[in-house]
N, CA, C and O atoms as a Tinker XYZ file with bonds, in Angstrom:
   268  protein
     1  N      0.961000   32.849000   38.662000    73     2
     2  CA     0.606000   31.697000   39.468000    64     1     3
     3  C      0.414000   30.487000   38.545000    63     2     4     5
     4  O     -0.155000   30.614000   37.460000    81     3
     5  N      0.888000   29.321000   38.978000    73     3     6
     6  CA     0.827000   28.127000   38.127000    64     5     7
     7  C     -0.609000   27.691000   37.848000    63     6     8     9
     8  O     -0.886000   27.163000   36.771000    81     7
     9  N     -1.521000   27.899000   38.785000    73     7    10
    10  CA    -2.912000   27.485000   38.565000    64     9    11
    11  C     -3.567000   28.247000   37.418000    63    10    12    13
    12  O     -4.577000   27.797000   36.877000    81    11
    13  N     -3.012000   29.383000   37.044000    73    11    14
    14  CA    -3.531000   30.130000   35.896000    64    13    15
    15  C     -3.231000   29.426000   34.575000    63    14    16    17
    16  O     -3.853000   29.728000   33.557000    81    15
    17  N     -2.285000   28.492000   34.586000    73    15    18
    18  CA    -1.873000   27.798000   33.371000    64    17    19
    19  C     -2.474000   26.396000   33.261000    63    18    20    21
    20  O     -2.266000   25.714000   32.257000    81    19
    21  N     -3.204000   25.966000   34.266000    73    19    22
    22  CA    -3.816000   24.632000   34.264000    64    21    23
    23  C     -5.200000   24.741000   33.639000    63    22    24    25
    24  O     -6.023000   25.535000   34.095000    81    23
    25  N     -5.467000   23.939000   32.583000    73    23    26
    26  CA    -6.791000   24.027000   31.941000    64    25    27
    27  C     -7.893000   23.551000   32.883000    63    26    28    29
    28  O     -7.677000   22.676000   33.722000    81    27
    29  N     -9.061000   24.133000   32.734000    73    27    30
    30  CA   -10.184000   23.721000   33.570000    64    29    31
    31  C    -10.807000   22.434000   33.027000    63    30    32    33
    32  O    -10.450000   21.955000   31.950000    81    31
    33  N    -11.727000   21.900000   33.787000    73    31    34
    34  CA   -12.372000   20.617000   33.469000    64    33    35
    35  C    -13.062000   20.635000   32.106000    63    34    36    37
    36  O    -12.996000   19.650000   31.371000    81    35
    37  N    -13.715000   21.728000   31.762000    73    35    38
    38  CA   -14.435000   21.839000   30.485000    64    37    39
    39  C    -13.456000   21.795000   29.315000    63    38    40    41
    40  O    -13.732000   21.163000   28.295000    81    39
    41  N    -12.321000   22.460000   29.459000    73    39    42
    42  CA   -11.301000   22.468000   28.405000    64    41    43
    43  C    -10.734000   21.067000   28.193000    63    42    44    45
    44  O    -10.562000   20.629000   27.056000    81    43
    45  N    -10.446000   20.366000   29.285000    73    43    46
    46  CA    -9.910000   19.003000   29.196000    64    45    47
    47  C    -10.930000   18.068000   28.550000    63    46    48    49
    48  O    -10.575000   17.248000   27.703000    81    47
    49  N    -12.190000   18.191000   28.948000    73    47    50
    50  CA   -13.240000   17.352000   28.375000    64    49    51
    51  C    -13.422000   17.633000   26.886000    63    50    52    53
    52  O    -13.612000   16.704000   26.101000    81    51
    53  N    -13.366000   18.902000   26.492000    73    51    54
    54  CA   -13.486000   19.259000   25.073000    64    53    55
    55  C    -12.329000   18.662000   24.277000    63    54    56    57
    56  O    -12.519000   18.171000   23.164000    81    55
    57  N    -11.131000   18.708000   24.854000    73    55    58
    58  CA    -9.955000   18.126000   24.199000    64    57    59
    59  C    -10.119000   16.614000   24.048000    63    58    60    61
    60  O     -9.790000   16.049000   23.006000    81    59
    61  N    -10.625000   15.970000   25.090000    73    59    62
    62  CA   -10.849000   14.518000   25.030000    64    61    63
    63  C    -11.842000   14.163000   23.925000    63    62    64    65
    64  O    -11.613000   13.227000   23.160000    81    63
    65  N    -12.939000   14.908000   23.843000    73    63    66
    66  CA   -13.933000   14.653000   22.799000    64    65    67
    67  C    -13.343000   14.882000   21.401000    63    66    68    69
    68  O    -13.640000   14.133000   20.470000    81    67
    69  N    -12.524000   15.900000   21.261000    73    67    70
    70  CA   -11.882000   16.186000   19.985000    64    69    71
    71  C    -10.944000   15.036000   19.596000    63    70    72    73
    72  O    -10.912000   14.623000   18.437000    81    71
    73  N    -10.179000   14.520000   20.571000    73    71    74
    74  CA    -9.299000   13.378000   20.291000    64    73    75
    75  C    -10.114000   12.158000   19.860000    63    74    76    77
    76  O     -9.756000   11.470000   18.904000    81    75
    77  N    -11.213000   11.897000   20.573000    73    75    78
    78  CA   -12.068000   10.754000   20.232000    64    77    79
    79  C    -12.684000   10.915000   18.843000    63    78    80    81
    80  O    -12.746000    9.964000   18.065000    81    79
    81  N    -13.133000   12.125000   18.547000    73    79    82
    82  CA   -13.777000   12.406000   17.256000    64    81    83
    83  C    -12.840000   12.118000   16.086000    63    82    84    85
    84  O    -13.284000   11.660000   15.033000    81    83
    85  N    -11.569000   12.379000   16.264000    73    83    86
    86  CA   -10.592000   12.201000   15.191000    64    85    87
    87  C     -9.730000   10.949000   15.381000    63    86    88    89
    88  O     -8.742000   10.753000   14.674000    81    87
    89  N    -10.118000   10.102000   16.344000    73    87    90
    90  CA    -9.437000    8.825000   16.603000    64    89    91
    91  C     -7.936000    9.031000   16.860000    63    90    92    93
    92  O     -7.109000    8.231000   16.423000    81    91
    93  N     -7.602000   10.104000   17.567000    73    91    94
    94  CA    -6.195000   10.444000   17.784000    64    93    95
    95  C     -5.520000    9.554000   18.819000    63    94    96    97
    96  O     -4.302000    9.381000   18.773000    81    95
    97  N     -6.282000    8.984000   19.752000    73    95    98
    98  CA    -5.693000    8.098000   20.748000    64    97    99
    99  C     -4.975000    6.920000   20.104000    63    98   100   101
   100  O     -3.851000    6.587000   20.482000    81    99
   101  N     -5.630000    6.289000   19.129000    73    99   102
   102  CA    -5.015000    5.168000   18.407000    64   101   103
   103  C     -3.788000    5.623000   17.616000    63   102   104   105
   104  O     -2.775000    4.926000   17.565000    81   103
   105  N     -3.895000    6.796000   17.004000    73   103   106
   106  CA    -2.767000    7.306000   16.223000    64   105   107
   107  C     -1.567000    7.603000   17.115000    63   106   108   109
   108  O     -0.433000    7.286000   16.756000    81   107
   109  N     -1.806000    8.202000   18.262000    73   107   110
   110  CA    -0.723000    8.490000   19.199000    64   109   111
   111  C     -0.084000    7.195000   19.671000    63   110   112   113
   112  O      1.141000    7.091000   19.744000    81   111
   113  N     -0.909000    6.211000   19.989000    73   111   114
   114  CA    -0.391000    4.926000   20.452000    64   113   115
   115  C      0.454000    4.259000   19.362000    63   114   116   117
   116  O      1.502000    3.689000   19.665000    81   115
   117  N      0.018000    4.321000   18.107000    73   115   118
   118  CA     0.770000    3.712000   17.009000    64   117   119
   119  C      2.127000    4.396000   16.819000    63   118   120   121
   120  O      3.128000    3.726000   16.564000    81   119
   121  N      2.164000    5.712000   16.941000    73   119   122
   122  CA     3.431000    6.440000   16.815000    64   121   123
   123  C      4.372000    6.043000   17.951000    63   122   124   125
   124  O      5.558000    5.799000   17.726000    81   123
   125  N      3.841000    5.979000   19.162000    73   123   126
   126  CA     4.667000    5.594000   20.307000    64   125   127
   127  C      5.145000    4.153000   20.170000    63   126   128   129
   128  O      6.294000    3.843000   20.487000    81   127
   129  N      4.271000    3.277000   19.702000    73   127   130
   130  CA     4.618000    1.873000   19.492000    64   129   131
   131  C      5.760000    1.750000   18.468000    63   130   132   133
   132  O      6.697000    0.978000   18.671000    81   131
   133  N      5.677000    2.512000   17.371000    73   131   134
   134  CA     6.728000    2.493000   16.345000    64   133   135
   135  C      8.044000    3.023000   16.901000    63   134   136   137
   136  O      9.112000    2.502000   16.581000    81   135
   137  N      7.968000    4.053000   17.730000    73   135   138
   138  CA     9.174000    4.617000   18.343000    64   137   139
   139  C      9.839000    3.593000   19.269000    63   138   140   141
   140  O     11.060000    3.432000   19.255000    81   139
   141  N      9.034000    2.914000   20.060000    73   139   142
   142  CA     9.589000    1.876000   20.938000    64   141   143
   143  C     10.216000    0.747000   20.123000    63   142   144   145
   144  O     11.292000    0.254000   20.460000    81   143
   145  N      9.534000    0.340000   19.044000    73   143   146
   146  CA    10.062000   -0.738000   18.203000    64   145   147
   147  C     11.404000   -0.338000   17.599000    63   146   148   149
   148  O     12.320000   -1.157000   17.525000    81   147
   149  N     11.524000    0.907000   17.170000    73   147   150
   150  CA    12.779000    1.400000   16.590000    64   149   151
   151  C     13.911000    1.376000   17.615000    63   150   152   153
   152  O     15.087000    1.332000   17.252000    81   151
   153  N     13.548000    1.405000   18.892000    73   151   154
   154  CA    14.540000    1.370000   19.964000    64   153   155
   155  C     14.656000   -0.013000   20.611000    63   154   156   157
   156  O     15.175000   -0.145000   21.719000    81   155
   157  N     14.168000   -1.044000   19.909000    73   155   158
   158  CA    14.324000   -2.420000   20.372000    64   157   159
   159  C     13.358000   -2.842000   21.457000    63   158   160   161
   160  O     13.603000   -3.838000   22.137000    81   159
   161  N     12.268000   -2.116000   21.641000    73   159   162
   162  CA    11.264000   -2.477000   22.647000    64   161   163
   163  C      9.953000   -2.784000   21.937000    63   162   164   165
   164  O      9.743000   -2.388000   20.790000    81   163
   165  N      9.082000   -3.493000   22.634000    73   163   166
   166  CA     7.796000   -3.832000   22.028000    64   165   167
   167  C      6.659000   -3.490000   22.976000    63   166   168   169
   168  O      6.749000   -3.717000   24.183000    81   167
   169  N      5.598000   -2.947000   22.420000    73   167   170
   170  CA     4.363000   -2.703000   23.157000    64   169   171
   171  C      3.281000   -3.498000   22.448000    63   170   172   173
   172  O      3.041000   -3.306000   21.256000    81   171
   173  N      2.634000   -4.384000   23.174000    73   171   174
   174  CA     1.542000   -5.153000   22.594000    64   173   175
   175  C      0.204000   -4.464000   22.831000    63   174   176   177
   176  O     -0.611000   -4.320000   21.920000    81   175
   177  N     -0.003000   -4.041000   24.082000    73   175   178
   178  CA    -1.234000   -3.368000   24.454000    64   177   179
   179  C     -0.884000   -2.327000   25.493000    63   178   180   181
   180  O      0.148000   -2.427000   26.157000    81   179
   181  N     -1.718000   -1.351000   25.634000    73   179   182
   182  CA    -1.491000   -0.344000   26.653000    64   181   183
   183  C     -2.715000    0.523000   26.819000    63   182   184   185
   184  O     -3.672000    0.439000   26.048000    81   183
   185  N     -2.668000    1.343000   27.824000    73   183   186
   186  CA    -3.758000    2.251000   28.117000    64   185   187
   187  C     -3.164000    3.625000   28.359000    63   186   188   189
   188  O     -2.184000    3.765000   29.089000    81   187
   189  N     -3.751000    4.630000   27.752000    73   187   190
   190  CA    -3.305000    5.984000   28.007000    64   189   191
   191  C     -4.157000    6.532000   29.148000    63   190   192   193
   192  O     -5.376000    6.660000   29.034000    81   191
   193  N     -3.488000    6.848000   30.239000    73   191   194
   194  CA    -4.161000    7.407000   31.405000    64   193   195
   195  C     -3.408000    8.667000   31.788000    63   194   196   197
   196  O     -2.209000    8.618000   32.060000    81   195
   197  N     -4.091000    9.777000   31.810000    73   195   198
   198  CA    -3.454000   11.051000   32.162000    64   197   199
   199  C     -2.207000   11.303000   31.331000    63   198   200   201
   200  O     -1.235000   11.873000   31.826000    81   199
   201  N     -2.227000   10.886000   30.079000    73   199   202
   202  CA    -1.103000   11.148000   29.191000    64   201   203
   203  C      0.094000   10.244000   29.420000    63   202   204   205
   204  O      1.172000   10.512000   28.891000    81   203
   205  N     -0.069000    9.177000   30.197000    73   203   206
   206  CA     1.029000    8.273000   30.487000    64   205   207
   207  C      0.675000    6.891000   29.955000    63   206   208   209
   208  O     -0.429000    6.399000   30.192000    81   207
   209  N      1.601000    6.261000   29.239000    73   207   210
   210  CA     1.371000    4.893000   28.796000    64   209   211
   211  C      1.772000    3.946000   29.911000    63   210   212   213
   212  O      2.860000    4.058000   30.476000    81   211
   213  N      0.879000    3.010000   30.222000    73   211   214
   214  CA     1.195000    1.996000   31.218000    64   213   215
   215  C      1.029000    0.636000   30.569000    63   214   216   217
   216  O      0.188000    0.483000   29.683000    81   215
   217  N      1.808000   -0.359000   30.982000    73   215   218
   218  CA     1.674000   -1.680000   30.376000    64   217   219
   219  C      0.340000   -2.317000   30.761000    63   218   220   221
   220  O     -0.137000   -2.157000   31.884000    81   219
   221  N     -0.241000   -3.026000   29.828000    73   219   222
   222  CA    -1.475000   -3.758000   30.096000    64   221   223
   223  C     -1.115000   -5.215000   30.315000    63   222   224   225
   224  O     -0.276000   -5.773000   29.608000    81   223
   225  N     -1.748000   -5.820000   31.290000    73   223   226
   226  CA    -1.515000   -7.229000   31.550000    64   225   227
   227  C     -2.081000   -8.050000   30.402000    63   226   228   229
   228  O     -3.167000   -7.765000   29.898000    81   227
   229  N     -1.349000   -9.057000   30.000000    73   227   230
   230  CA    -1.871000   -9.925000   28.947000    64   229   231
   231  C     -2.919000  -10.853000   29.542000    63   230   232   233
   232  O     -2.916000  -11.120000   30.744000    81   231
   233  N     -3.800000  -11.335000   28.706000    73   231   234
   234  CA    -4.865000  -12.220000   29.140000    64   233   235
   235  C     -4.286000  -13.594000   29.445000    63   234   236   237
   236  O     -3.820000  -14.292000   28.544000    81   235
   237  N     -4.316000  -13.977000   30.707000    73   235   238
   238  CA    -3.765000  -15.274000   31.097000    64   237   239
   239  C     -4.839000  -16.352000   31.192000    63   238   240   241
   240  O     -4.525000  -17.507000   31.480000    81   239
   241  N     -6.091000  -15.998000   30.958000    73   239   242
   242  CA    -7.182000  -16.970000   31.123000    64   241   243
   243  C     -7.148000  -18.044000   30.039000    63   242   244   245
   244  O     -7.711000  -19.121000   30.233000    81   243
   245  N     -6.499000  -17.778000   28.901000    73   243   246
   246  CA    -6.486000  -18.772000   27.823000    64   245   247
   247  C     -5.197000  -19.596000   27.795000    63   246   248   249
   248  O     -5.036000  -20.480000   26.954000    81   247
   249  N     -4.305000  -19.305000   28.699000    73   247   250
   250  CA    -3.052000  -20.069000   28.736000    64   249   251
   251  C     -3.263000  -21.393000   29.459000    63   250   252   253
   252  O     -4.020000  -21.489000   30.425000    81   251
   253  N     -2.575000  -22.396000   28.960000    73   251   254
   254  CA    -2.656000  -23.695000   29.645000    64   253   255
   255  C     -1.639000  -23.729000   30.764000    63   254   256   257
   256  O     -0.531000  -23.209000   30.632000    81   255
   257  N     -2.025000  -24.343000   31.863000    73   255   258
   258  CA    -1.143000  -24.432000   33.016000    64   257   259
   259  C     -0.217000  -25.627000   32.846000    63   258   260   261
   260  O     -0.649000  -26.684000   32.386000    81   259
   261  N      1.068000  -25.471000   33.216000    73   259   262
   262  CA     1.984000  -26.609000   33.128000    64   261   263
   263  C      1.569000  -27.693000   34.120000    63   262   264   265
   264  O      1.133000  -27.404000   35.234000    81   263
   265  N      1.712000  -28.928000   33.696000    73   263   266
   266  CA     1.326000  -30.040000   34.563000    64   265   267
   267  C      2.501000  -30.604000   35.294000    63   266   268
   268  O      2.351000  -31.548000   36.068000    81   267
């Protein structure tokens, strides 16, 4: 059964703490960023959610509006 292969909440939380302890989130993001750059794409900022990179909106509050 597939549910036998899905980690439980405690396992996922332990993995998250281990990643945080070793600062692996930043390292993973840097590797992915370098891979995208090698393929002609750029990532400025992003958020890892459920193992998926999504684009982050840039801060528009400091941009001047055209007159």
